[in-house]
N, CA and C atoms as a LAMMPS dump frame, in Angstrom:
ITEM: TIMESTEP
0
ITEM: NUMBER OF ATOMS
249
ITEM: BOX BOUNDS ff ff ff
-5.0000000000000000e+02 5.0000000000000000e+02
-5.0000000000000000e+02 5.0000000000000000e+02
-5.0000000000000000e+02 5.0000000000000000e+02
ITEM: ATOMS id mol type element x y z
1 1 1 N 342.37 350.522 -101.046
2 1 2 C 342.684 349.751 -102.232
3 1 3 C 341.645 348.684 -102.587
4 2 1 N 340.961 348.081 -101.624
5 2 2 C 339.998 347.042 -101.972
6 2 3 C 338.918 347.527 -102.932
7 3 1 N 338.526 348.808 -102.837
8 3 2 C 337.5 349.326 -103.74
9 3 3 C 337.996 349.292 -105.185
10 4 1 N 339.247 349.624 -105.402
11 4 2 C 339.813 349.601 -106.751
12 4 3 C 339.866 348.168 -107.272
13 5 1 N 340.273 347.248 -106.424
14 5 2 C 340.332 345.851 -106.843
15 5 3 C 338.944 345.333 -107.173
16 6 1 N 337.932 345.754 -106.393
17 6 2 C 336.556 345.353 -106.663
18 6 3 C 336.073 345.896 -107.997
19 7 1 N 336.448 347.128 -108.285
20 7 2 C 336.054 347.734 -109.558
21 7 3 C 336.712 346.996 -110.714
22 8 1 N 337.986 346.639 -110.545
23 8 2 C 338.671 345.895 -111.595
24 8 3 C 338.004 344.543 -111.824
25 9 1 N 337.613 343.886 -110.75
26 9 2 C 336.958 342.582 -110.855
27 9 3 C 335.604 342.716 -111.556
28 10 1 N 334.855 343.773 -111.223
29 10 2 C 333.565 343.997 -111.89
30 10 3 C 333.769 344.238 -113.378
31 11 1 N 334.786 345.023 -113.725
32 11 2 C 335.068 345.258 -115.144
33 11 3 C 335.454 343.963 -115.838
34 12 1 N 336.25 343.147 -115.163
35 12 2 C 336.662 341.869 -115.733
36 12 3 C 335.449 340.963 -115.979
37 13 1 N 334.555 340.916 -115.022
38 13 2 C 333.347 340.093 -115.175
39 13 3 C 332.469 340.639 -116.285
40 14 1 N 332.284 341.955 -116.321
41 14 2 C 331.473 342.563 -117.375
42 14 3 C 332.088 342.306 -118.749
43 15 1 N 333.415 342.35 -118.838
44 15 2 C 334.084 342.055 -120.107
45 15 3 C 333.857 340.609 -120.53
46 16 1 N 333.88 339.69 -119.572
47 16 2 C 333.636 338.285 -119.899
48 16 3 C 332.213 338.089 -120.415
49 17 1 N 331.249 338.741 -119.77
50 17 2 C 329.87 338.632 -120.235
51 17 3 C 329.707 339.31 -121.598
52 18 1 N 330.421 340.414 -121.796
53 18 2 C 330.372 341.092 -123.094
54 18 3 C 330.932 340.182 -124.192
55 19 1 N 332.028 339.498 -123.901
56 19 2 C 332.6 338.565 -124.87
57 19 3 C 331.622 337.429 -125.183
58 20 1 N 330.953 336.92 -124.154
59 20 2 C 329.968 335.866 -124.356
60 20 3 C 328.811 336.367 -125.211
61 21 1 N 328.331 337.564 -124.939
62 21 2 C 327.249 338.147 -125.73
63 21 3 C 327.698 338.369 -127.178
64 22 1 N 328.955 338.747 -127.362
65 22 2 C 329.491 338.941 -128.719
66 22 3 C 329.538 337.617 -129.483
67 23 1 N 329.958 336.557 -128.79
68 23 2 C 330.002 335.239 -129.438
69 23 3 C 328.594 334.749 -129.776
70 24 1 N 327.653 335.021 -128.895
71 24 2 C 326.269 334.622 -129.15
72 24 3 C 325.728 335.362 -130.375
73 25 1 N 325.995 336.65 -130.458
74 25 2 C 325.554 337.433 -131.608
75 25 3 C 326.224 336.921 -132.884
76 26 1 N 327.495 336.62 -132.815
77 26 2 C 328.216 336.096 -133.98
78 26 3 C 327.61 334.77 -134.439
79 27 1 N 327.191 333.935 -133.478
80 27 2 C 326.544 332.67 -133.815
81 27 3 C 325.245 332.919 -134.586
82 28 1 N 324.416 333.85 -134.095
83 28 2 C 323.165 334.134 -134.79
84 28 3 C 323.406 334.739 -136.172
85 29 1 N 324.426 335.553 -136.306
86 29 2 C 324.757 336.13 -137.617
87 29 3 C 325.198 335.024 -138.58
88 30 1 N 326.029 334.103 -138.099
89 30 2 C 326.464 332.982 -138.94
90 30 3 C 325.278 332.098 -139.309
91 31 1 N 324.365 331.895 -138.384
92 31 2 C 323.164 331.11 -138.641
93 31 3 C 322.328 331.783 -139.727
94 32 1 N 322.217 333.11 -139.649
95 32 2 C 321.467 333.854 -140.659
96 32 3 C 322.156 333.791 -142.02
97 33 1 N 323.452 334.026 -142.027
98 33 2 C 324.197 334.019 -143.291
99 33 3 C 324.107 332.683 -144.014
100 34 1 N 324.09 331.594 -143.25
101 34 2 C 324.035 330.273 -143.86
102 34 3 C 322.614 329.866 -144.248
103 35 1 N 321.629 330.541 -143.685
104 35 2 C 320.243 330.191 -143.962
105 35 3 C 319.717 329.067 -143.07
106 36 1 N 320.572 328.55 -142.211
107 36 2 C 320.162 327.44 -141.346
108 36 3 C 319.139 327.865 -140.3
109 37 1 N 319.012 329.153 -140.04
110 37 2 C 318.065 329.629 -139.04
111 37 3 C 316.657 329.171 -139.358
112 38 1 N 316.347 328.993 -140.645
113 38 2 C 314.996 328.59 -141.067
114 38 3 C 314.638 327.191 -140.575
115 39 1 N 315.653 326.37 -140.298
116 39 2 C 315.39 325.018 -139.788
117 39 3 C 314.969 325.025 -138.33
118 40 1 N 315.395 326.042 -137.597
119 40 2 C 315.216 326.049 -136.149
120 40 3 C 314.246 327.108 -135.635
121 41 1 N 314.042 328.175 -136.396
122 41 2 C 313.247 329.305 -135.919
123 41 3 C 312.256 329.764 -136.974
124 42 1 N 311.163 330.366 -136.495
125 42 2 C 310.282 331.106 -137.396
126 42 3 C 310.919 332.486 -137.586
127 43 1 N 310.432 333.231 -138.551
128 43 2 C 310.981 334.573 -138.801
129 43 3 C 310.855 335.441 -137.551
130 44 1 N 309.691 335.402 -136.934
131 44 2 C 309.445 336.216 -135.741
132 44 3 C 310.337 335.791 -134.577
133 45 1 N 310.452 334.515 -134.359
134 45 2 C 311.266 333.996 -133.261
135 45 3 C 312.746 334.335 -133.465
136 46 1 N 313.23 334.18 -134.689
137 46 2 C 314.636 334.465 -134.956
138 46 3 C 314.922 335.957 -134.793
139 47 1 N 314.016 336.777 -135.275
140 47 2 C 314.185 338.221 -135.14
141 47 3 C 314.251 338.618 -133.664
142 48 1 N 313.397 338.007 -132.855
143 48 2 C 313.406 338.277 -131.423
144 48 3 C 314.724 337.841 -130.791
145 49 1 N 315.205 336.661 -131.146
146 49 2 C 316.466 336.15 -130.582
147 49 3 C 317.645 337.034 -130.95
148 50 1 N 317.723 337.424 -132.204
149 50 2 C 318.882 338.225 -132.631
150 50 3 C 318.821 339.635 -132.019
151 51 1 N 317.615 340.185 -131.878
152 51 2 C 317.525 341.509 -131.251
153 51 3 C 317.892 341.415 -129.765
154 52 1 N 317.529 340.313 -129.104
155 52 2 C 317.945 340.104 -127.709
156 52 3 C 319.467 340.003 -127.597
157 53 1 N 320.092 339.33 -128.558
158 53 2 C 321.554 339.19 -128.548
159 53 3 C 322.223 340.556 -128.742
160 54 1 N 321.67 341.378 -129.595
161 54 2 C 322.216 342.72 -129.831
162 54 3 C 322.085 343.568 -128.565
163 55 1 N 320.91 343.503 -127.931
164 55 2 C 320.692 344.268 -126.695
165 55 3 C 321.634 343.809 -125.59
166 56 1 N 321.807 342.499 -125.454
167 56 2 C 322.687 341.972 -124.405
168 56 3 C 324.117 342.452 -124.607
169 57 1 N 324.584 342.425 -125.844
170 57 2 C 325.949 342.885 -126.123
171 57 3 C 326.099 344.368 -125.775
172 58 1 N 325.099 345.157 -126.121
173 58 2 C 325.147 346.585 -125.828
174 58 3 C 325.125 346.837 -124.318
175 59 1 N 324.245 346.159 -123.608
176 59 2 C 324.135 346.354 -122.163
177 59 3 C 325.419 345.969 -121.453
178 60 1 N 325.981 344.809 -121.794
179 60 2 C 327.216 344.386 -121.128
180 60 3 C 328.371 345.307 -121.496
181 61 1 N 328.359 345.832 -122.701
182 61 2 C 329.384 346.796 -123.086
183 61 3 C 329.29 348.069 -122.269
184 62 1 N 328.06 348.527 -122.027
185 62 2 C 327.868 349.726 -121.211
186 62 3 C 328.252 349.467 -119.761
187 63 1 N 327.929 348.278 -119.257
188 63 2 C 328.288 347.955 -117.877
189 63 3 C 329.8 347.881 -117.688
190 64 1 N 330.476 347.41 -118.695
191 64 2 C 331.931 347.326 -118.604
192 64 3 C 332.567 348.703 -118.735
193 65 1 N 331.839 349.636 -119.33
194 65 2 C 332.322 351.011 -119.457
195 65 3 C 333.552 351.112 -120.334
196 66 1 N 334.506 351.874 -119.879
197 66 2 C 335.714 352.112 -120.652
198 66 3 C 336.53 350.851 -120.861
199 67 1 N 336.373 349.88 -119.983
200 67 2 C 337.166 348.658 -120.095
201 67 3 C 336.925 347.978 -121.438
202 68 1 N 335.704 348.018 -121.945
203 68 2 C 335.396 347.408 -123.242
204 68 3 C 336.113 348.155 -124.357
205 69 1 N 336.053 349.481 -124.305
206 69 2 C 336.709 350.279 -125.343
207 69 3 C 338.214 350.05 -125.331
208 70 1 N 338.802 350.004 -124.154
209 70 2 C 340.242 349.778 -124.053
210 70 3 C 340.619 348.38 -124.529
211 71 1 N 339.811 347.391 -124.156
212 71 2 C 340.074 346.008 -124.548
213 71 3 C 339.944 345.855 -126.06
214 72 1 N 338.925 346.475 -126.633
215 72 2 C 338.714 346.403 -128.075
216 72 3 C 339.858 347.093 -128.818
217 73 1 N 340.292 348.236 -128.339
218 73 2 C 341.403 348.954 -128.977
219 73 3 C 342.673 348.118 -128.917
220 74 1 N 342.894 347.455 -127.784
221 74 2 C 344.073 346.604 -127.637
222 74 3 C 344.014 345.435 -128.617
223 75 1 N 342.849 344.821 -128.755
224 75 2 C 342.696 343.708 -129.699
225 75 3 C 342.915 344.174 -131.134
226 76 1 N 342.359 345.358 -131.457
227 76 2 C 342.536 345.893 -132.803
228 76 3 C 344.009 346.146 -133.103
229 77 1 N 344.744 346.647 -132.122
230 77 2 C 346.169 346.88 -132.292
231 77 3 C 346.906 345.571 -132.558
232 78 1 N 346.499 344.505 -131.883
233 78 2 C 347.136 343.209 -132.057
234 78 3 C 346.821 342.615 -133.426
235 79 1 N 345.616 342.881 -133.94
236 79 2 C 345.2 342.322 -135.229
237 79 3 C 345.692 343.124 -136.417
238 80 1 N 346.043 344.377 -136.173
239 80 2 C 346.478 345.256 -137.255
240 80 3 C 347.846 344.798 -137.766
241 81 1 N 347.961 344.63 -139.091
242 81 2 C 349.261 344.195 -139.631
243 81 3 C 350.321 345.264 -139.44
244 82 1 N 351.542 344.805 -139.251
245 82 2 C 352.664 345.732 -139.09
246 82 3 C 352.921 346.469 -140.392
247 83 1 N 353.185 347.757 -140.3
248 83 2 C 353.403 348.566 -141.502
249 83 3 C 354.823 348.462 -141.985
């Protein structure tokens, strides 16, 4: 049983990092949408930062494996209005 618990813990940690990467990406998207990115970054620097955020989200999602898909589906079910 310890192996299963270890796997669950790894998925939990990967999900937490995936959530953090998602929030970071959302921050950069909001920064872009508002135009405030121009105050803090050059075009090249901002492009590099946002592409790093996209890669990080993808990598952590892959590391979490099915746990991310299941967690996302569960969240979508909770957000979906009742028919």
